[in-house]
Structures are given as structure tokens and as C-alpha cells.
C-alpha positions, -999 to +999 in steps of 0.1 A: +383+251+488+398+280+503+366+304+495+346+277+515+362+276+539+367+312+545+328+314+544+323+284+569+342+304+592+323+336+590+290+311+593+277+309+562+264+274+550+288+264+521+286+232+495+322+224+478+311+197+447+348+184+434+346+170+399+370+138+402+373+110+432+411+124+447+428+159+439+460+135+426+464+158+391+502+160+381+518+190+375+494+215+388+503+246+403+524+235+432+540+270+444+529+286+472+537+323+477+546+343+504+512+360+495+493+326+501+514+317+532+508+348+545+469+345+548+477+305+565+494+326+591+467+350+595+443+322+600+463+303+622+475+270+600+505+281+587+524+259+611+500+227+605+501+235+566+538+235+571+544+204+588+535+189+560+564+176+532+573+206+515+610+226+499+616+258+505+626+286+480+647+315+491+659+328+460+650+320+424+681+316+396+686+324+355+712+316+331+711+333+297+738+319+278+769+319+300+760+342+320+736+332+355+733+345+387+701+351+413+671+368+397+648+371+429+658+372+468+628+366+490+647+366+522+640+404+526+599+404+524+578+422+553+559+386+556+562+359+585+574+332+555+601+348+532+601+324+508+582+301+478+569+266+492+569+241+468+542+214+480+520+189+459+487+208+448+470+175+464+483+181+498+475+216+496+436+208+488+432+178+513+446+203+542+421+231+533+394+204+530+403+192+566+409+225+581+377+236+566+359+204+577+360+217+608+335+238+604+299+224+610+284+245+578+311+236+553+302+203+529+319+194+502+310+166+476+336+146+454+325+127+424+299+156+418+315+176+384+291+206+381+274+210+347+248+235+343+230+266+363+197+265+377+181+297+364+151+309+382+137+346+367+169+356+352+190+346+382+216+323+391+194+302+415+218+272+420+239+244+402+234+208+384+259+184+392+265+146+374+274+119+405+272+083+401+243+083+424+227+106+395+218+141+392+224+165+421+210+196+424+222+220+448+202+253+453+221+288+461+218+320+470+256+322+452+273+297+427+311+307+426+323+290+395+363+282+405+363+256+375+390+268+353+399+282+321+379+259+304+348+261+329+313+255+311+297+276+336+307+309+324+295+302+291+265+289+303+263+322+322+269+339+292+300+357+304+326+367+276+362+356+274+387+385+260+421+360+251+450+380+254+473+355+239+505+333+246+533+328+224+543+289+246+534+262+256+551+237+284+561+205+285+564+194+316+584+163+330+599+148+361+637+132+362+654+120+396+671+144+415+703+131+434+726+138+462+753+158+442+728+173+423+724+217+432+702+225+451+682+255+432+653+263+414+656+284+382+659+284+348+679+284+318+679+304+280+703+287+258+704+291+219+667+287+211+657+264+247+640+275+277+642+250+305+629+252+342+635+229+371+619+231+405+639+213+432+608+188+443+632+170+471+640+140+454+628+150+421+633+177+399+601+188+383+607+202+348+595+224+320+606+228+291+591+258+270+582+251+237+567+276+207+526+277+208+511+247+187+545+230+190+542+200+208+531+179+181+556+186+155+580+175+186+564+142+193+567+136+158+601+138+160+602+112+187+616+112+223+652+104+214+651+137+199+633+151+227+661+132+249+686+149+228+672+187+232+665+184+268+699+169+281+725+199+275+700+221+294+705+198+322+723+212+352+738+177+360+748+142+340+730+146+307+723+108+309+697+122+338+674+130+300+675+089+298+646+084+321+627+100+299+610+064+281+584+078+259+560+108+259+540+087+286+565+109+312+558+144+293+530+160+300+515+192+278+501+223+293+487+245+266+492+281+282+467+306+278+460+344+295+427+358+293+401+376+314+364+380+316+354+408+307+324+407+330+332+381+360+295+378+378+255+379+366+229+377+392+233+349+413+268+340+398+308+345+401+337+337+382+373+339+404+406+322+395+412+309+366+376+310+355+378+345+357+411+347+343+435+322+328+473+334+339+510+322+324+528+297+342+554+329+341+560+335+377+536+307+394+514+329+401+481+310+393+471+297+422+482+327+445+463+350+423+432+329+428+439+325+467+438+359+467+405+359+450+390+340+478+403+362+503+390+396+490+354+376+479+354+365+510+358+397+528+335+419+508+306+388+504+304+374+536+284+399+556+259+406+527+252+365+523+246+366+565+220+390+563+205+377+531+209+410+514+234+397+485+232+417+452+246+420+425+266+452+432+282+432+462+297+408+434+306+439+408+321+447+438+347+416+442+359+420+405+369+459+410+388+452+439+408+423+419+407+432+383+436+456+388+458+431+402+446+404+373+454+429+348+489+441+358+501+410+359+490+400+333+502+428+315+537+416+331+532+383+317+523+391+286+556+415+286+576+384+296+564+362+269+563+387+243+599+406+253+618+371+266+609+338+261+594+341+225+630+357+211+650+336+233+631+303+219+639+321+183+671+324+191+693+302+170+727+312+185+739+319+227+713+343+239+726+368+258+714+383+292+690+412+287+699+444+307+676+442+335+691+403+342+725+418+344+718+445+368+699+420+392+732+399+387+754+427+393+738+440+424+719+421+446+703+447+461+678+450+433+664+412+435+641+427+462+619+445+434+608+408+412+611+391+449+588+414+459+562+411+425+567+375+427+564+364+459+535+393+473+520+405+438+499+434+434+482+446+465+477+413+481+449+409+503+446+401+537+420+380+563+391+405+570+360+382+570+350+370+606+356+339+623+320+330+639+335+301+654+347+318+683+327+331+709 
């Protein structure tokens, strides 16, 4: 949707296909980091976006056993909005769709699931989609696959995936938030458990991190046992866990970290999770996808307008975004293997790692993780033209 907005703004004819009838899927990436907010500011859309309901996170807290403190402080970032925004992804997508629709060259179709590629002389020349009215065939100079880590299109394009491994999965659920609760977003590591809470205003979005493939065993023990596991990790009344009535209230995120060896072939490009599935560590997935979209628009708008798009242009998008992707995934894998997996394996009180103890002792150091999480590696800026202005 972001790429569609940027290309339509640059005077390119764009069609965005969405599989579902709406964007209402719970427990998707709901964090908008300062890097994303800076893009919205550069587009002049930040004030309208932030008029929608949201919560601001100025700092992230962590607790290891009895040791707790602030792990990242975003207040010092050199951006217009130095904080993370928590906003339902359906609100963000609806907002982008509305803004993109202001441009006459933008169109989007709901209930249109892209299922196959149209090939011509070895080049991708369009996409076939299933709709309620039958098959829809869209011919295009470029097809961009944003369908995520389970993409069928990238397989159809013959692109191979490198699986980098993930030792964890995540169980997501909601608990109510009461006026006396803390307002702090953070996580807790204790006695073989990892629990994350996100302040969503009137409720907590909670994540219980588990070993990879452990969900079936947890379900087999029953919801009462799960409530008993979660209750001691809550920073408020343990009775709040009783709000989980059954496993229908608990959603599984099967974590994957992977990336394509090559993101493109003539007429076809993958970005976002279709090119590189991210771990939930740091909540950076949606923000990296938006960075991909900005870079793609910057590089491709000119060739698309002039009709000179080549495979070298698509390769340039991958070259531009591969280094940030590799570095971010390396950091996530390090955190998974050196912090999360050992914490899950622990059978006694967890001692805070040295870097965490340093962050708790020296507030200045909290700017480092804030920069890495909030801005990422080599953040992109909007360079694509605005053809809507005289």
C-alpha cells in the first residue's frame, strides 16, 4: 500500500490487490517506529495519521528476574516523532489506502487474491487473481509481491528461500487494562518464561514466547495450566489471566527468519516479508517493509515513467536493502539464540545479561538500542517525485 501510494504520487499507474474484504486481522504488526513516522512526515501525512487513535511509547522496559529498568529511550532520536506509535494495522492500511486514492493513477481491489503470474517470453507480464466475479488478469510492466512469508508468487517465480532459523514461537492474546495499571510497554524474563506486554490504551496486547513447535503441548495441558503459567508474569493482579476463557483467545505466531537469495526476476520484485521474513524481536518487520517500499519507489519511479525499467533496476532495489536486512536479521538471530532461547531453557531465576545491567546503570547507553530499534540501519527518505503538484 505504501509503494502504491508513492508510485501513484509519482505519476505511475498502480493497482493494489488485497485478498480479503477488509484489513481486520488481529495481532499483526501494529508498531510504527520513528523511521516510519519520519517517512509520513516527509509526505506531509504525519499530522493526519496521528489524529487516529494510537498510543505512544517513549521508552522500552525490561525485567530479568528481580532486575528491571529502561532498555531503550527514544526521546533523543533526531526525528520529528521520537517515539514508537502503537496503532492497529487495519487503521494504518485504511489510512494509506485513503491517501493513495487521492491520486487518479491509484486503484485497489479488495477480495482479489493474487494466485499466479502471467509469463511472456520468460518475463513476468502480469498477475492472475481470484475474485468473486471470476479470474482477474492484470497486465503490468512490474509485479511487486508483498504477500508475505507464505507467498505463492515468489515460488511461482522460481525464487529460492534461505531459512536462517528461529528457536521460538509466540502466543498472542489480550488482557484488559485497568486505570491502576502501569502504562509502560515492556518484557519480563523469569524462570523459563518470556512475557511481553504492549499498552494498547484500554487493553494489553500480550505475547508469551515459547520454544519453537511447543504450542501443541501447551494446548494439550489445557487453558487452566496456561493461565497458571501466565499469571505470575503479569505486572498487575494475577486474576487478570482468568480473562483467557479458552485457546480461542490465544493466537499462534509461527516465527520464521528467512530471506530470498534473489528478490527479483524480469518484471517481478519481492519486498517486505515476501523478500525477508523477520522475527518479532524489536517489532521491526512492518517498518523494514515500509523502508523497502520507499527505496523501491525512489529507484523505480523514473524507469517506470520512462518505460525503461530493466532487471538491473530491480537488482538495485535488492542491493540497496540487502545490507539493512542482513544486519537486522543478524541482530535478531543473536537475540534469539543468546538471550531468548537460554531464558526459555532456564529453570531458575534469570540473571540480567551484562549489556542489560549496563543499560540499567548508565541512562546514556539507552540511546543505542533506541537508535537501532527506532531508526534501523540506513533509514530511507522519500526521493520519488510528487507529480500531483504543478
